[in-house]
N, C-alpha and C positions, 0 to 999 in steps of 0.2 A: 261500288257507289260510296261506301263509307270512307274509302281511301281518298276519293275526290273531295268529299266534304271536309275531311281532316286537312287535306292540302290547302283548301280554301281558308280554313281557320288559321293555319300557320301563316299563310300569306298575309292575312289581316293583322296577326300579331307582329309580323315583321314590319309592315307598313306603319302601323299606328303606335308601336312600342319600341321596336328595336332601332329604327332609323332616327327617331328623335333622341334616343340615348346616344347614338353615335354622333349626331350633330352637336350634342352638348359636350362631347369629348370626355364622357365619364367612362373610361375604358374598362375599369374593373367590373362595373355593372354590365357593360356591354358583353364582356367575355363570359361572365356567369350566365347571363340571359341567353346568349347565343348557344352556349354549351347545352343548356336545358332544352332549347328548341331543337337542336340537332339530335340530342339523345332521344327525345320524344318522337322525332321524325323517323329515326332508325328503328325504334320499336314498332312504329306504325307500318313501316315497310316490311319488317319481319312478320308482323301479324297478317298483312295482306298476302304475303307469300306462303302463309300457313306453316311458318316455322315456329315451333314451340320455344318460348323463352322460359327458362326455369324461374321459379318463384324465389325472390330474395328473402323470404321469411326466415328460413333456417339460418343463413349466415348472419342476418341481423339479430336473431335470437342469441346466437353464440357470442356475438360481439357484446351484446348487453349483459349476458351472463358473465363474460370475462371482466367487463368494466365494474360491475356491481358485485361480483363474486357471489352470485346466487346459487 
């Protein structure tokens, strides 16, 4: 049920946000926005199939420690 709700929300985002961006020919924003929508959809499908996605917290922490030399 949650998957169907999420699919409906993504459809609304595409209709009301993504299509107008494509019509305005702002291709950089379109590519970034479409990538985020696709990524979130893939995560939702994996969640619906009960596939565990590892947390990105540890790699993010290592990147920040590397950048700021903590």
